[in-house]
Each structure stands twice: as C-alpha cells, then as structure tokens.
C-alpha positions in Angstrom: -44.2 -51.9 -0.5 -45.7 -53.0 -3.8 -47.1 -56.5 -3.7 -46.1 -57.1 -7.6 -42.5 -57.2 -7.0 -42.6 -59.0 -3.8 -44.5 -61.5 -5.7 -41.8 -61.8 -8.4 -39.0 -62.1 -5.6 -40.9 -65.0 -4.0 -40.8 -66.5 -7.0 -37.1 -66.1 -7.9 -36.4 -67.7 -4.5 -38.7 -70.6 -4.9 -36.6 -71.1 -8.5 -33.6 -70.7 -6.7 -33.4 -74.2 -5.4 -33.8 -75.8 -8.9 -30.7 -74.0 -10.4 -27.5 -76.1 -10.0 -24.9 -73.6 -11.4 -23.9 -70.9 -9.3 -23.3 -68.4 -12.3 -26.9 -68.9 -13.6 -28.3 -68.4 -10.1 -26.9 -65.0 -9.3 -27.6 -63.7 -12.9 -31.6 -64.7 -12.1 -31.3 -62.9 -8.8 -29.6 -59.9 -10.2 -32.1 -59.6 -12.9 -35.0 -60.0 -10.9 -33.9 -57.3 -8.4 -32.9 -54.6 -10.9 -36.1 -55.3 -13.0 -38.6 -55.2 -9.9 -36.8 -52.8 -7.4 -36.1 -50.4 -10.3 -32.5 -50.0 -8.9 -29.9 -48.3 -11.4 -27.6 -51.3 -10.9 -27.0 -54.2 -8.8 -24.2 -56.7 -8.3 -23.0 -59.7 -6.3 -19.6 -60.1 -4.9 -18.9 -63.7 -4.4 -15.8 -65.2 -2.4 -13.3 -66.9 -4.5 -11.6 -69.5 -2.4 -8.6 -70.0 -4.7 -7.7 -66.2 -4.8 -9.2 -65.6 -1.1 -11.0 -62.4 -2.0 -14.5 -61.6 -3.1 -14.9 -60.9 -6.8 -17.9 -59.0 -8.4 -19.1 -62.1 -10.2 -22.3 -60.5 -11.7 -23.5 -57.2 -12.6 -26.5 -55.6 -14.1 -27.7 -52.1 -14.9 -27.2 -49.0 -17.2 -23.9 -48.8 -19.0 -21.7 -46.4 -17.3 -23.5 -47.1 -13.9 -23.0 -50.7 -13.3 -19.7 -52.1 -12.1 -18.0 -54.3 -14.6 -18.3 -57.8 -13.6 -15.1 -60.1 -13.0 -13.0 -56.9 -12.9 -13.3 -55.5 -9.3 -12.1 -57.7 -6.2 -12.2 -56.9 -2.7 -10.1 -58.5 0.0 -11.2 -59.7 3.7 -9.7 -56.6 5.2 -11.8 -54.4 3.0 -14.3 -52.1 5.3 -17.0 -53.4 3.1 -16.6 -56.9 4.5 -15.4 -55.8 7.9 -18.6 -54.1 8.3 -20.7 -57.4 8.3 -18.1 -59.4 10.5 -17.4 -56.9 13.3 -20.0 -55.6 16.0 -17.6 -52.6 16.5 -18.4 -51.1 13.0 -22.0 -52.1 12.5 -23.2 -49.4 14.9 -27.0 -50.3 14.1 -26.8 -54.0 14.1 -29.0 -54.5 11.2 -28.3 -57.2 8.5 -27.8 -54.4 5.8 -25.4 -51.3 5.1 -27.2 -47.9 4.2 -24.8 -45.6 2.6 -26.4 -42.6 3.6 -25.9 -43.8 7.2 -22.1 -43.8 6.5 -22.2 -40.1 5.6 -24.3 -39.2 8.7 -22.2 -41.3 11.1 -19.2 -39.4 10.3 -20.6 -36.1 11.6 -21.0 -37.6 15.1 -18.8 -36.2 17.7 -18.2 -39.8 19.1 -16.9 -41.0 16.1 -14.9 -37.9 15.2 -12.9 -38.4 18.3 -12.3 -42.0 17.8 -9.6 -42.3 15.2 -10.0 -45.8 14.5 -14.0 -45.8 13.9 -13.2 -42.4 11.8 -10.9 -44.0 9.6 -13.0 -47.0 9.1 -15.9 -45.2 8.1 -13.7 -42.7 5.9 -12.6 -45.7 4.0 -16.4 -47.4 4.0 -17.6 -44.1 2.4 -14.9 -44.2 -0.2 -15.6 -47.7 -0.9 -19.6 -47.3 -1.2 -18.9 -44.2 -3.4 -16.5 -45.7 -6.1 -18.9 -48.5 -6.6 -22.0 -46.4 -6.3 -23.7 -48.5 -3.5 -26.9 -47.3 -1.8 -27.5 -50.6 0.0 -25.4 -53.7 0.6 -26.3 -57.2 2.3 -24.7 -59.9 3.5 -24.8 -63.4 1.8 -24.2 -65.4 4.7 -24.6 -69.4 5.5 -24.0 -70.6 9.3 -21.4 -67.6 9.9 -19.7 -68.0 6.5 -20.0 -64.8 4.4 -20.2 -66.2 1.0 -20.7 -63.1 -0.7 -22.5 -59.5 -0.8 -25.6 -57.8 -2.5 -24.7 -54.2 -3.6 -27.5 -52.2 -5.1 -27.2 -48.7 -6.3 -30.0 -46.1 -5.9 -33.7 -46.2 -7.2 -34.1 -44.7 -10.6 -36.8 -42.3 -8.9 -34.2 -41.5 -6.1 -36.7 -42.6 -3.4 -35.3 -44.2 -0.4 -35.7 -48.0 0.3 -38.7 -48.5 2.6 -38.1 -50.4 5.9 -40.3 -53.4 4.6 -38.1 -53.6 1.1 -35.0 -53.8 3.5 -36.5 -56.6 5.6 -37.6 -58.5 2.6 -34.2 -57.9 1.0 -32.4 -59.3 4.2 -34.9 -62.4 3.9 -33.9 -62.7 0.3 -30.2 -62.6 0.8 -30.7 -65.4 3.4 -32.4 -67.5 0.7 -29.8 -66.7 -1.7 -26.9 -67.9 0.8 -28.8 -71.2 0.8 -29.2 -71.4 -3.0 -25.5 -70.7 -3.4 -24.3 -73.1 -0.8 -26.4 -75.6 -2.6 -25.2 -75.0 -6.1 -21.6 -75.0 -4.7 -22.1 -78.3 -3.1 -24.1 -79.7 -6.1 -20.8 -78.5 -8.2 -18.6 -80.5 -5.7 -21.2 -83.6 -5.9 -20.6 -83.9 -9.4 -16.7 -83.5 -9.0 -16.2 -86.0 -6.3 -18.7 -88.6 -8.2 -15.9 -88.6 -11.1 -12.7 -88.3 -8.5 -13.2 -90.2 -5.4 -16.0 -92.3 -3.4 -15.1 -91.4 -0.1 -15.0 -87.8 -1.0 -18.2 -88.4 -2.8 -20.0 -89.4 0.4 -18.7 -86.7 2.3 -20.2 -84.1 -0.1 -23.4 -86.0 0.3 -23.2 -85.8 4.0 -22.7 -82.0 3.6 -25.9 -81.8 1.5 -27.8 -83.6 4.3 -26.7 -81.3 6.7 -28.0 -78.4 4.6 -31.2 -80.2 4.4 -31.4 -80.5 8.4 -30.2 -76.8 8.9 -34.0 -75.9 7.6 -35.8 -78.1 10.0 -34.5 -77.9 13.5 -36.5 -80.8 14.6 -34.9 -83.4 12.1 -31.4 -83.1 13.4 -29.2 -86.7 12.5 -32.6 -88.0 10.5 -30.9 -88.5 7.3 -28.2 -90.5 8.8 -30.3 -92.6 10.8 -32.6 -93.2 7.7 -29.5 -94.3 5.9 -28.5 -96.5 8.6 -31.9 -98.2 9.1 -32.6 -98.5 5.2 -29.3 -100.4 4.9 -30.1 -102.7 7.6 -33.5 -103.4 6.2 -31.8 -104.2 2.8 -29.5 -106.8 4.4 -32.5 -108.6 5.9 -34.8 -108.2 2.6 -31.7 -109.7 0.7 -32.6 -113.3 2.3 -36.0 -112.9 1.0 -36.0 -111.7 -2.5 -33.0 -112.0 -5.0 -31.1 -108.5 -5.7 -29.2 -107.9 -8.6 -25.7 -106.0 -8.4 -26.0 -106.3 -4.3 -23.2 -103.8 -3.9 -24.3 -101.2 -6.4 -27.6 -101.7 -4.8 -26.5 -100.9 -1.3 -24.5 -98.0 -2.5 -27.3 -96.5 -4.2 -29.6 -97.3 -1.5 -27.2 -95.2 1.0 -26.8 -92.2 -1.2 -30.8 -92.2 -1.7 -31.4 -92.4 1.9 -29.2 -89.7 2.7 -30.7 -87.4 -0.2 -34.3 -88.5 0.4 -35.3 -85.3 1.8 -33.4 -83.0 -0.4 -36.6 -81.5 -1.9 -37.3 -80.1 1.5 -34.9 -77.1 0.6 -37.8 -75.7 -1.4 -40.3 -75.8 1.5 -40.7 -72.6 3.7 -39.1 -73.1 7.1 -42.4 -72.0 8.9 -44.1 -74.9 7.4 -41.2 -77.4 8.3 -41.0 -75.9 12.0 -44.7 -75.7 12.3 -45.7 -76.4 16.0 -49.4 -77.4 14.9 -50.7 -80.1 12.7 -50.4 -79.0 9.1 -53.2 -77.7 7.1 -54.2 -78.3 3.3 -51.8 -75.5 2.1 -48.8 -76.9 4.2 -49.5 -80.3 2.8 -49.3 -78.9 -0.7 -45.7 -77.7 -0.1 -44.8 -81.0 1.7 -46.0 -83.2 -1.0 -43.8 -81.4 -3.6 -40.8 -82.2 -2.2 -40.2 -85.6 -3.7 -40.5 -84.0 -7.3 -38.1 -81.2 -6.2 -35.8 -83.6 -5.1 -36.0 -85.2 -8.7 -35.5 -81.8 -10.4 -32.5 -81.1 -8.0 -30.8 -84.4 -8.8 -31.7 -84.8 -12.5 -28.2 -83.6 -14.0 -26.7 -86.5 -12.3 -27.3 -88.9 -15.3 -25.3 -91.9 -13.2 -27.5 -91.8 -10.3 -30.8 -92.8 -12.0 -31.8 -95.5 -9.5 -31.1 -92.9 -6.7 -33.5 -90.3 -8.3 -36.4 -93.0 -8.6 -35.9 -93.6 -4.8 -36.2 -90.0 -3.8 -38.9 -89.4 -6.0 -41.1 -92.3 -5.1 -39.9 -92.9 -1.3 -43.7 -91.5 -0.3 -45.7 -93.7 -2.7 -47.9 -96.2 -0.5 -48.2 -99.9 -1.2 -52.1 -99.2 -1.6 -51.7 -96.6 -4.1 -52.8 -93.8 -1.7 -49.2 -91.9 -1.4 -47.7 -89.2 -3.3 -46.9 -87.6 -5.7 -48.3 -90.2 -8.4 -50.0 -92.5 -6.4 -48.2 -95.8 -7.4 -49.1 -99.1 -5.9 -47.6 -102.4 -5.1 -44.7 -103.4 -7.2 -44.6 -100.4 -9.1 -42.8 -98.8 -6.4 -39.0 -99.2 -6.6 -37.8 -101.6 -4.0 -35.3 -98.7 -2.7 -38.0 -96.4 -2.5 -40.1 -98.7 -0.4 -37.2 -99.6 1.9 -36.6 -95.9 2.6 -40.3 -95.2 3.1 -40.3 -97.6 6.0 -37.1 -96.5 7.4 -38.5 -92.7 6.9 -41.6 -93.5 8.9 -40.0 -95.7 11.7 -37.4 -92.8 12.4 -40.2 -90.1 12.2 -42.3 -92.1 14.7 -39.8 -92.4 17.3 -38.6 -88.7 17.1 -40.3 -85.6 18.8 -42.0 -83.3 16.7 -43.3 -79.6 17.6 -47.0 -81.3 17.5 -46.6 -84.6 19.0 -44.3 -86.5 21.3 -42.3 -89.8 19.9 -43.8 -93.3 20.1 -41.7 -95.9 21.6 -39.8 -98.2 19.4 -42.2 -100.9 20.4 -45.2 -98.8 19.3 -43.9 -97.9 16.3 -42.9 -101.3 15.4 -46.6 -102.3 15.8 -47.6 -99.4 13.6 -45.3 -100.4 10.8 -46.7 -104.3 11.1 -50.5 -102.7 11.2 -49.8 -101.0 7.9 -48.0 -103.9 6.2 -49.9 -104.2 2.7 -51.6 -100.8 3.1 -48.9 -98.3 3.7 -45.9 -100.3 3.4 -44.4 -103.1 1.0 -45.3 -106.5 3.0 -41.7 -107.7 2.2 -39.9 -104.8 3.5 -42.1 -104.8 6.6 -41.1 -108.7 7.1 -37.2 -107.5 6.7 -38.0 -104.7 8.9 -39.2 -106.7 11.8 -36.0 -108.9 11.2 -33.9 -106.1 11.6 -35.8 -104.9 14.6 -35.7 -108.2 16.4 -32.0 -108.4 15.6 -31.8 -104.7 17.5 -30.4 -103.3 14.0 -33.1 -100.5 13.9 
C-alpha cells in the first residue's frame, strides 16, 4: 500500500470529526477515496429513516461510470444489505464484499446444490454488476447499518491489496462514527429550538458516543455532570451567580459535553494500558479545542463552549490549551475541572487503580490554589461533607 494515500485518508479521518453536516462529510470522503485510491467511481448509500431504505446520497467518478446520486434506492431486503447482516451469506466473515468472490462462489458445488444460497448470490451478483461495484463496505455503528460504501474498480484494473482492504474497513468505522456524530449534531440543533427535554436526551446520546471510544470512562460524563451541579449549589452560597437557572442549565450541558473533543483522539491512545508518552499527550491536550470546533456552530451556547474549551486550565496557569490562570478561567470550566479530576481519581484506569474518595478529596485540597480554584475547592469540600460527591 502506498503511504501517500494512506496519509491522506488518515487526514480525512481527522477532519471528519469537525464536519457537522452529513452531506458535506460524505462528499469529503468520496472525493478523498476516488482521488487517492484511483478508482473509477465511488459512492455512499445512506439509510433514510423516513423512506426506510438506503439512498445513494453521494457519488463521484467518470461520467457514464458513476451511479447518479439521489436516483438509486435499495431496500432492507436487498442482497447487498442482507450480506452484511447475515452470517449465512457472508461466507468469508470479512467486513467487506468483493464482487469477484460473488462470481467465484456461484461455481461451488455446495452453492449450486443449495437453492437458497444460489438464488441469493445470483441476485447479489446482478446488483453489484448493475452498480459496477468492485468492493462494498458496511458503515455500521453499534450494530446499526448506517450505510454502505461502494467502490468501482481501479483505473489500472489491479486488485485491491489486502492492506488496502484492511485500511478501508478501519476507515468505514471512522466514517460510521462521524456520520453518527453529524446526525446527532443535526438533532441537537433541532431539539435546542423545539424542546428542552428532548434536547437533554440528545446531549446524553452525544455523551454515550464519546464514551463508546473509551471503555474505561463508562458513566464518566453523567457523574461529572452530577458532581458539577452539586458543587455549583455550594459555590452559590460563597459567591453571587447571576441568572442562576441559566447558569445551572449551561453547566449541565457543558459537563455532559466536556470531553466531546475526545471523538478526535485515536482509541489506542484513550485505551492505552501504560502511562501516556509525549506524543499521546499531544492528542489529549488537543481535545478541548476539538470540542470547541465541534460545538462552535451552536451560537446560543457560548458559555457552554467556553467551559468545554477551558476545562483543563489550571489556576496556577500551567494547564492547557492556553495556560490561563486565576480569574481568567470561567467559573463553569473551573467547576467541571474539579468534578472531572475527582471522578478520574476515584475511577480505575488501565495504568493505575482508583483512589478512595477520601484520598481523592485530600488531593483536591492539596492542589487548592495550584491546580484548582480555591473557592471551587471550598464548595467541593462542602458537597463532599454533605455526601453529594
């Protein structure tokens, strides 16, 4: 596999998490694949919830070769869809479909004698032939088939290398996550306008998407949100907070979304079983800014975005991404920072065991005025004493 196009595909994967519109996202993917793998055409079928079928949403390639987007629909009963849902038909147990295999399998005696298999592969061969498919890959997220990649043959007529197929399979997983994110983001905007209850349900769905990448942080976002709100209730007794109800609502949203930027961090870094090295930390320190980029179109959530952006800034100015210090750090971000640190300390990590709640509380106290805002620490201790964290 040539390294130059692999690098380009990796760049595309990183860009995907910053794109909030599904149509823009899939056009980027298709453009990158047709250019770098030098295939005659490529397209993506996406599931349409209203029509309950898969629609060819984007297509690229030479005129007369590519399949026209928007005009082609396939149903759930289509052999192309069934192939990725049933072990009966996916005889090779791979995460892709090669058209040449479909032709070969029909010559097997075991298939010729099995009417059901024979009919299925004849229908599948017809479908891949009319759409000029050389390879197809599922775009799946948590057992849900969001869509299917279709690629025509290479311009030079060569077969796809095994490492190319492996990399395309990995890319299709990244695409599934990105499409899921873009869909949720669209829902987020709609629910913000329509209904607060549904809005928070969508926020929670976003939080679950984040945690799906990091198996060690299951339930982390909900706990951070709960701790943050309980700290805020105590800090309200220490300092005056304007528009308390608005502050509380925004704090909950920000706490649930504080790690949304981790969508852009490789899973091998998030799930590493050893302490992180300098290169790993480069990824980790980028996640507040990635979070800001993802949320930036939500103009009504300015306070939330600032809290997400600055929730790793230290009171002594040694945090990231900007090294803000003292009162320059928004209160909302300072609260989430303490809640986040506390939950991280009392949770197991791949490279260390959890601290007890008492030990974690002492660490928070010890770092008051250094890592953490002293007033937030005071509020935290009060919440701790009241058994609210």
